[in-house]
N, C-alpha and C positions, 0 to 999 in steps of 0.2 A: 504494500500500500504506500509506504513511504517513497519507494522508488518511482511509483507512478506519479505521485504528487510532485516529486522533483522534476520528472520529465515534462509534466504539464507546465510547471513554473518556467522551465527553460524555453518551452515552446512559446509561452505567453511573452516572455521577455524578448525572444528572437523576433516575434511578430511586431512588437512595439519598436524595436531597434530598426527594423526595415521601414516601418511607417515613418520614423523620424527622418529617414533618408528620402523617402518618396511616399506620398499618401497611398495607402494600400487597403484592399478589401480581402476578406476571406470568402472564397466561393467553394464550399464543400458539397460536392454533388452527391456523395454517398449519404450525407445527413440532410440533404435538401435544405441547406442553410447558407445564407449570404449576408454579410454585414461589414461595416467599416471597422478597422482595427482601432480607430479613434473612439469608437463607441464602447465605453467601459462596460455598460450593461450587456451589450451584445457579446463582448469578449467573455464575460463571466458566464453567460448562458451557454456559449459555445464550448467553453471548457467543461462545464457540467455535462453537456451532451457527449463530449468525448469520453468522459468517465463512464457514463451510462452505457455507451456503445461498447466500451472495453469490457464492462462487466457482463454484457449479454453473451 
């Protein structure tokens, strides 16, 4: 569980780092989810979706 949380934290920080270089969006076709990296609520929701998908 801890390793998963660490991976998600790294993914989140990587997305934010890319966004700082160039405005970016996440388009996850598998989860049917699209949103701006700048939208903190979207990013939180997306990370929760990844956890749920990983658990299924």
